[in-house]
N, C-alpha and C positions, 0 to 999 in steps of 0.2 A: 296571681290567682286570676282566673277568668271572671269577667263581669257576670253578674247574675241579676235577674229581675224577680220581683215578688209577684206571685199570683195568688189571689184570695178567692176561694170558692165556698159556697154554702152547700152543706150536705147534712142529711139527718145523722144524729149521733150513732145510731145502730150500724148504718152503712160504713161510717168512718171507722168505728171500732172493728167491724168485721174485716175491712180492707187492711187496717193496720196489722191485725193478727195474720191475715193471709200473707201479706207482703213480708212481714217479719220472718215467716217460715222460709222465704226465699232469700233472706238476708238483706232485704232492701226496705226503704221507707216508702210511705205513700207519696212523698215528694219525688223520690226516685222513679216510682211507677208512673206518676203524672208526666214527668219529663220524658220518660221512655215513650209514653203514649203520644205526646206531642211530636217527638222526633219521628216516630213511625208514621204518624199522620202526614207529616211533611214528605217523608220518603215515598209514600204510596199515593200522595196527592188526594187524600180524603180520609175518611174514617178507616182505621186499620182492621175493620171487621165488617161483615155484611150488615146493612141496616134493614131490618124487617119489622113488621108489626109484631107486637107481643104474641098474637095468635098465629103468626106466620111461621113457616118452616123454610129455612134458607135452601134446603135440598129441593123441596117442592117448588120453590120459586125458580130455581135454576132449571128444573125439569120443564116447567111451564114455558120458560123462555126458549129452551131448546125445541120444544114441540112447536112453538110459534115459528121459529126459524125453519123447521122441517116443512111446515105447512106452506110458508112463503116460497121455499124452494120448489115444492111439488107444484104449486100453482104456476110459478114461473116456467117450470120444465114441462108443464102440461100433463103431469102424472097424477094430479090430484083427483081425477075422476076414475082411475083404474080400480077395478074390483080385485079382491084378494086372489081370485083364480088367475086373473091376468098378470098380477105381480108374480105369483108362483110360476106361471109359465115363462115369464121373462127370466126369472132366476134360473130355472131349469135349463133354458136355452143357453144362457151364459155359461153355466157349468159344463154343459155338453161341448160347447165351443172351446172352452179352456182345456178340457180333457183331450179333445181332438188335437189341439196344438201341442200338448205335452206328449201325446202318445203315439 
């Protein structure tokens, strides 16, 4: 049999009971679930889920990160000062050029 180590944790009784019930519905114990959590943490090199503030929204956080990258790219490319009309004109010109190549 493989060697095992003991891990003692403190948790409120309601959370423990709820977790036991939940994991029993999957046919595993809380100990199995904790072991799975730890193995997955090692596999991904961190927590196996996004860490956000309780009032945070992980989708919103990712959207804000993406917007920040878009802004950085626009500044780097010199397109951060373009007006919508200029952007629309560039898109229209690119479409016209693409149609001309195809057609």
